[in-house]
C-alpha positions in Angstrom: 110.4 90.0 80.4 109.7 86.4 81.3 105.7 85.6 80.9 105.6 84.9 84.7 106.9 88.2 85.7 104.5 89.7 83.3 101.7 88.2 84.8 102.9 89.2 87.9 102.9 93.0 87.2 99.6 92.8 85.3 97.9 91.6 88.1 99.3 94.6 90.1 98.2 97.3 87.1 94.8 95.4 87.1 94.7 95.9 90.9 93.7 92.0 91.2 94.6 90.9 94.6 93.3 87.3 94.2 95.3 86.8 91.0 98.5 88.3 92.9 98.1 86.3 95.6 97.6 83.0 93.4 100.9 84.2 91.4 103.2 84.8 94.5 102.2 81.1 95.7 102.9 79.8 92.2 106.2 81.3 92.3 107.4 80.1 95.7 106.1 76.4 93.9 107.9 77.1 90.7 111.1 77.9 93.1 111.5 81.5 91.9 113.3 83.7 94.1 111.0 86.1 96.0 113.1 88.6 95.5 113.0 88.1 91.6 108.8 87.8 92.2 109.1 91.3 93.9 111.6 93.0 91.7 111.1 91.9 88.5 107.5 91.3 88.5 105.1 92.8 90.9 107.4 95.9 91.6 107.0 96.6 87.8 103.2 96.4 87.7 103.3 99.4 90.6 105.6 101.3 88.8 103.5 101.3 85.6 100.2 102.3 87.6 102.2 104.8 89.2 103.6 106.5 85.9 100.0 106.2 84.7 98.4 108.1 87.7 101.2 110.9 87.2 100.1 111.1 83.6 96.6 111.6 84.5 95.6 108.0 82.7 94.7 106.4 86.3 92.9 107.4 88.9 93.3 106.8 92.8 90.8 103.9 93.2 93.0 102.2 90.6 95.9 103.1 92.6 94.5 101.8 96.0 93.4 98.2 94.2 97.1 98.3 92.8 98.6 99.1 96.2 96.5 96.6 98.0 97.4 93.5 95.6 101.2 94.5 95.9 100.7 94.4 99.9 98.9 90.9 99.4 101.6 89.3 97.2 104.6 90.7 99.4 102.6 89.5 102.1 102.8 85.9 100.6 106.6 86.0 99.9 107.8 87.8 103.2 107.8 84.1 105.0 109.4 82.7 102.1 111.9 85.2 102.0 112.6 84.8 105.9 113.0 81.0 105.1 115.4 81.4 102.7 117.5 83.6 104.8 117.8 86.7 102.5 115.7 89.6 103.4 115.1 92.5 100.8 117.6 95.1 101.2 115.9 97.4 103.7 116.3 101.6 102.0 115.1 102.7 105.5 112.8 102.8 108.5 109.9 104.8 108.2 107.3 105.7 110.9 104.1 106.9 109.3 100.8 108.6 110.9 97.6 110.6 110.5 98.5 113.3 112.9 95.9 114.1 116.0 92.6 115.1 115.3 92.6 113.8 111.6 91.2 110.2 110.9 91.8 110.1 107.4 93.4 106.9 106.0 93.3 106.1 102.4 96.3 108.4 101.3 98.7 107.6 104.5 97.8 103.7 104.1 98.6 103.7 100.0 101.6 105.9 101.1 102.7 102.9 103.5 102.0 100.3 100.8 103.9 102.0 98.2 107.0 102.5 100.8 106.8 99.0 101.6 106.8 97.8 97.6 109.9 100.0 97.1 111.7 98.4 100.2 111.1 100.6 103.2 110.6 99.0 106.6 107.1 100.7 107.4 105.8 101.5 111.1 102.0 102.5 110.3 100.8 103.9 113.8 97.1 104.6 112.4 95.3 107.8 112.3 94.9 110.5 115.1 98.2 109.8 116.6 99.5 112.3 118.9 103.1 114.0 118.6 104.4 112.1 121.5 103.8 108.9 120.2 104.9 109.1 116.9 108.2 110.3 118.2 108.4 107.7 120.7 107.9 105.2 118.1 110.5 106.9 115.6 113.0 106.6 118.7 112.4 102.9 119.6 112.7 101.5 116.0 115.4 103.9 115.2 113.6 105.2 112.2 115.1 107.0 109.3 112.0 109.2 108.4 109.0 110.2 110.1 105.9 110.8 107.4 103.0 112.4 108.7 99.7 113.1 106.8 97.0 115.7 107.4 94.1 116.0 105.5 92.6 119.2 107.0 93.8 122.7 107.5 93.4 122.4 111.2 95.2 119.4 111.8 98.2 120.9 109.9 99.8 122.4 112.7 100.2 118.9 114.4 103.1 118.5 111.6 104.8 121.4 112.8 104.3 120.6 116.6 106.3 117.2 116.0 109.0 119.1 114.7 109.1 121.4 117.5 109.2 118.7 119.8 112.0 117.0 118.2 113.9 120.4 118.3 113.2 120.9 121.9 114.4 117.5 122.7 117.6 117.8 120.5 116.1 114.9 118.5 115.6 116.6 115.1 118.9 115.8 113.6 118.3 112.0 114.1 114.9 112.1 111.8 113.9 113.2 108.4 110.7 114.5 108.5 108.5 113.9 105.5 104.9 115.5 105.4 102.1 115.2 103.1 98.1 115.4 102.5 96.1 117.8 100.5 96.7 120.9 102.0 100.2 120.7 102.1 102.0 123.1 99.9 105.7 124.1 99.2 105.3 127.1 101.4 103.9 125.2 104.3 106.8 122.4 104.2 109.3 125.5 104.0 107.8 127.3 107.1 107.7 124.5 109.2 111.6 123.4 108.1 110.5 119.8 107.3 113.0 117.6 105.0 110.5 116.8 102.4 106.8 116.7 101.1 104.9 114.7 98.3 101.5 115.4 96.8 101.1 111.6 96.3 102.1 108.0 97.2 104.4 108.0 94.0 106.1 111.1 94.6 106.4 110.0 98.3 108.6 107.1 97.3 110.7 109.2 95.5 111.0 112.0 98.1 111.9 109.2 100.7 114.5 107.7 98.4 116.0 110.6 98.3 115.9 111.4 102.0 117.8 108.2 102.4 120.4 108.8 99.7 119.2 105.7 97.9 
């Protein structure tokens, strides 16, 4: 791997946001194509930390810091991408929210960052979002996936409510529903007829790619 790309990957692995921003700016000055900087450099860092997390060699704080560094680097590079007139291939559009009654942010935000890094267009509505707001947003942006997080057993039912509302309005075939959160199990996923579920941000990306056939 080119030294520049190695440095980019390393800045993400280390969760060093300032270094990632600096390398992104320097890559623009050096006329490295932003798509190359993202796909050959920064994304390799995210993939590496994801693999380490999966093996139990990295932990949630490190994953969060890597996600923030990745988001910062992409934010620097996106305007240059737009200026060059070449957008990253969008794998799909995702509307993301923590369900009504639940204010847990970190896991959902990390999923959003990882999905964005992987090439998804992410519309993050935030926390404590009612079912009708989630559905309206999905319709308005023509989403492929509705992603919902619930960290409490008392708010899990909101995920089911969204699916039921989609059914009632005849919208269910339009959207794949991806659920996640600490109390979510395969049994719950099956019971509410969701399309996918994930236990962490790394597997969320894999599942989302499968749901859009990429």
